[in-house]
N, C-alpha and C positions, 0 to 999 in steps of 0.2 A: 369583120371578125378577121384577125389577123393570121397568115397560113401558119401551118408548123414549120419548124426549123426543120430543114432536111439534111441528114446524116448519111456518109458513107463510112464503112468500119473495115479498118485491116485488122485481124483477128476476134474472129467471132467466137470467142471460149469463154471462160469462166470471167474475165472481167469485161471484154467488148461486148458479149451478149448478157451476161446475168447480171453484173452490175450497171451498166451503163445503158443497152440498147433495150432493156427490159423496163425503161421508163416509157416508152411508147406504149405498153400494153395500158398502162393505168391512165395514160395522159397522150391519146392521139391528137387530140388538138394542139399540143405544144410541140410534137416530135415525130418524124417521118424516118425510118429507115430507107434509103434510095440505093444503097449499093452496099455488098458486102464481098471481103476476100477472105478465105480461111481455106488450107489445103484439105479441110475433112470434111469429104461428101454428108456427112451425118449433118454437120454444124449448117452447112451451106442449104440442106433441105429445111433445116428448120427455120433460116430465113424467110425461105418462100412460102412454108406452110404458115407460121405462126407470125411472121412480121410483114408478109406482103410483097416480099421482094421479088420482082421478076427474074425467070432464071436466067435471061441474059443479061442480067447485072449482079450476078453470082459468080466471082472469078476464085480461080485456085489461088493465085499469089497476089500479095499486094502489089508487086511489079505491073501485073495484069490491068488491075484497075487503074494504076497510077499513069498507065500508058493513054486512057479515055479521057476525052475532054472532062471538064471540070462537071461530077455528077450530083454535087451537093454543095449545102452553105460552108459545113463542118466536116473535116474527116477525124474519126476517131482512130488514133493508133494504139491498139492494144495486143501486138505482137509480141515477141520475145525482148529483153532488154538491149540484147545487141543489134536488132534489127530497126530499133526506134529512129535514130536519128537517118540511118541511110534512106529510110521513108520520108520522115517529116520535112528533109529539105526540098525533094522534089514536089512534095505537096504544097510547099507554101511557095515554091515557084509557079506552080499551076494555079495559084490562088486561093487554096483552103485556107479556112482557121482551122485550128487544132484544138482537141481535146487528146492528151498525150498521157499516156498511162506513166506512171514512174515505175524505175526510176527512168530518167531522161536515158543514161547510157552510164556505164563504168567509166568511160574513158573521160578524163576531163577535157581533153582537145575537143572531144566530140558536143560535149555540153556548152563549151563557149563558142563552137561554131553555130550551134543552133540558137544560141541568144541572138549571134551578129544576124544570122539569116531572119529570124523575126524581127529585128529592127530594119535590116535591109527593106524587106518585103512589107514592112507596115502588116504584119500577119498576127492576130492574137494568138498566144497559145498558151493553153491551160493547161497546165501540168495538175494529175490528179491527187493533188495533197487536199484529200478528202476531210479531213479532220478538220480544217478550217471553218467546213459547213455546217458541222455538228451544233446541235443546241450546246453541248457540253462546253467546247472550246470558245464558241461564241460568247457565251455568257462569261467567261472568264475574262475574254478579250474586253467586253464591255466594262465589267467590276476593275480590271487594271486602269483602263482609258479615264473612269470616274475616281481615281485615287484612291481606291477602297482600303488599300492597304500601304498606301504612299508610295515609294520610291522600291522598286525592286532590288533586291540585296543577293538572293541566292534561292535556286531551284532544286529540286529533286524531283526527276522522274523516272518513271519505268515502265517499261511495255514487257508485260507477262505473254509471252507468246503461246503457252500452254503444250504440252507434252504432246499431245496429238497432232497439233498444228504443225509444230517444229518436225515431226516425225513424217507426216505427209507433205510439206513443201520444201522443206531443208534436208531432208536425208533422203527420202525416196522420189521426191518430186524434182521439177524444171528447175528449180534455184539452189539444189545441192551443191552445186560447182563454181567456185568465182571464174574460173576461165570459160563456162559457159553460159553463165549469167550474171551475178554481180555479188561484190562482198555482201555479206550478211546486214552489216549497219547501212547500207544504200538500198540493197532490195527490199528490205524489210522496214527500217527506221529511218530513210528520207523522211517518213512523215514527222517524224519526234524531233529532227534536227529542224524541219521547217517551223513547226509550231512554237519550239523553242525560239528562233529567230523572229517570228512573228510575235509571241507574248511579250519578248524583252522589247522590241523597238527598236533594236540597235544590231549593228554587224558585229557576227565573232571574230575575237582577233585571235586568238589562238585555241588549240586543242591538245589535248594528250589522251590516249586510251590502251586500255589493257583487255585480255582477253584471250579465247582460244576454242579448239575443238577438244575436248577433254573426254568427252563420254562414249559417244557414237563412233567406236571405232572397234577392230576386230578383237583385239585383247581383252575389251571388256564383255565380249558374248558370253553370256551363262551357259554351263554345263550341259551340252545336250541340243545345243542350238543348231536349227537346220539352215540352210541358206536362203530359204523362202518359208513363209510362216505354215503355210498349208502341206508342207512337204515332212510329216512326221515330228514336228520341231517337240521336243521332251521336255523344253522350257515354257511352252506355250501357256500352260495354265499361269504361271506367277509374272508373266511378262506383260507391262500395261502397254509395249510398242508393238503387240503383237496384231497385224493387219486386219485379223477377222475381226477382232474385239474393235477396231478403230472404226471399220466400215459398216459392219452389222449391229455391234451391241452397244458402241458408247453413247450415252444418254445426249451428247451435244450432236456427233457426227454420223451416227449409225443409222442405217435403214430400218433396222427392228424397233427403232425409238421415234419414227416417225419422218426422218429426214429423207429429202428427195433432192436436196440441192447439193452446192459444194460440200464438203470434197468430192462427193460422190462422183458429181459430173465431171470429174477429171479421170475417172478411170472410165465412164461410159456416159453416152449422152443421155440417154433415156435408161437411168439406173432401174434393174429389178434384181433379187438375189442372185438369179443364174448368171446375168450377165457380170454382176460384182464379182460372184466367186471365179467365172472364167478369167476375169482381169487379174485376179490376185494369184491364181495358178500361174500365168504366163507374162503378166504385165510388171513393169516397175515397182507398183505399188504394194506389190505384194512379198518382196524382199525383205529380209531380215535386217533390221536399221541397224546390227553391226557389222553387216557385211555388204555394203553399199559403198559406191566409189565418191561418197560426199566428202567435201572439205570445207565447208564455209562453218563459223564459230558458232557454238552451241551457248555461249554467253560472252558478253562483251560490256564494259564500262566506258564513257568518254567523259570526261572532264572538260568545261568550257569557260573560257573568260570572253565577254562581252566589252564592249566600247564603253564607257561611262563606270565600269566597274563590276556590273553583275557578274555572279557565274551561277554555274550550272552543272550539277552530276547527272548521267544518264545511263541506264542500266538496260540492257536487254538481255533476257533469259529464257530459254527453252525449259527451264525446269520449273513450272509452275502449273496446278492442276486446270485452270480457266485462262481464259484468254481476253486481256483487258489490259487498261492503261492505268498509272496513277499518277498523280500530281500533287505536289506542295511548293507554293511559292510563299516566300517570305520577304516582307518588305518592312519598311522604317515605321509603319504605324499598323502592321496588323499582318495576319497568313492567311492563306487561301487553300484549302486543301478538298481535294477532288478525287474521286474512284469513277471510273467510267463502267465496270463491272454492276454497281449499284445506280449508275447515273444519278450519284449526288455531289453537291459542293457545301461545304461549310466554310463561313467568312468568320474569323475571330478578328475583331478590331482589339487592340491592346486595351484593357480596362472595362472592356464592355462584354455582355453575354454573347455566347454564340449565336451567329445566324445561319439557318439551313436556308440553303437556296433552291427553290423549289424549281424542278424540271420534268418535261415528261417523261412517263415512263416509256422505255423501249420494250417492245412485247414480242418482236418477230424472233425467229430462231437464230439469227446472227447480226441482225439490224446493220448490214453493210457499213461496217466501221461508223458503230453509233447513229447511223442513219444517214452519214454522211454522203454516202453514193448517190443517192436518191434526191438529196438536197443539193450537191452540186449540178445533177443535172437539170434540176429545175431552174437553179441558178444561168446556167448556160443558155437552156432554152430562152429563158427573159432576155439575156445578153444579146442573144442574135437574131430576134424576133423580126426583125426586118432584113436580114440577110448579113448585115452588119453590124458589129458590135455597139451597142450603146452604153457609153462608159467604160470604166476600166473593170477588168476582173478581179475577184479577191486574191486570185492567185496568179501575179504576172510572171513572165518569165524570168525577169531578173531576179526577185526574189525566189524563184524556184531553183534556178542556177547556184546560188549561194548556200541553200541547204545542201547540194549535193558537192559542193567544195568542202564543206563542213564535214559531211559523211566520208569523202574519198580522204581528206586530211587526216581523219581519226583512224581510218585503215592503214593509211603511211604509217601512224605514230604507233598501231598496233604491233605493226611488222616490225618497227625498229625499236621494241621494247620499251614503249610507251614514252618515246622522247616528245619534247614540247615542239609544236609544228605552229609558226606563224602564218595565218591564211594568206595575207597579203604576198608573201614570198612563193607561198606553195600554189596559187592562182597563176602565179607567172611560169613556171615551170613548164 
């Protein structure tokens, strides 16, 4: 019997623990957490109590972990965006293969430096573009490869972020400011840039983009709005962004509706009503969405042209009721339409009846990006089962850097009023 793949984890939080390390709980024969670095003592305690990590291998910082001899086969880097590359490069030099939370970095130079270091050290770097691992997009890719709709000519794709998710992560949360994290098109939608590049199967040549932060600003605050939702806000009853509603009563995210996971665990490691109310009274997540220090866009559209002539239009919007993606791919012989909320695909070959493509139902509350989080970890454990990768990763570092170049060029275009940007030229800047 093969031994489990061993992992060290830098950033034992929402993604590092809940999305990736949690795979150990259901598959201990495949995955074993050997070391953890996180500044939160509560998170380190969970590593010891629930994952069996020795106290001596629970570190306060990634730097302290990386000063040790190599502790595992693979290092998961799931810290904040601007810490990724400064931790990933010494980790590769130490001999770790990497599972690297997206985005790689908001710096084009750092993205390219990581790619070069991966090639220099011959280390596998699997950026967490988890959508590639879902049944939904995997089936789309297979149908396209089989020529089901002929040659791809145009794609329409949308990421519906959901009003409550946007308020949580991008107004009140860690990704609310470009200077502290990343621009929205990179932080949230480099998944989508990666998927579009993957599905088309050709490099993107040029992009243009429009969008902005239009709504979540002080001038749009309703009359009587307080600086914090629990401080006697007179607009509370009619405000869908009210923090108490989102964290206690929302049917998807609220404690009172059965949720005990993200986003509640961003407020406190072990959510209870008392802890949540305390966090809302004193912490960042209890602030009025119109009185935060956020600056990332709340809607953005990107136009893309790929080598070979295919075009794509992608829209990200905060102003949706549910959190899901939609896709329509138009080819010379038919079209393929999909909805991740209902987990359905419909193939329409010209002149033939519509064909519904059967997909497995997704039953859990958030489904980890359509089931992609767990499926990626299963893939990673299979890839590294003998300590070194057996074959090529589904998401290699070159393709991942391509998607980041697309996103960063799109943001540069948006800031330049929608100017068309050639990616070859942009990547050389």
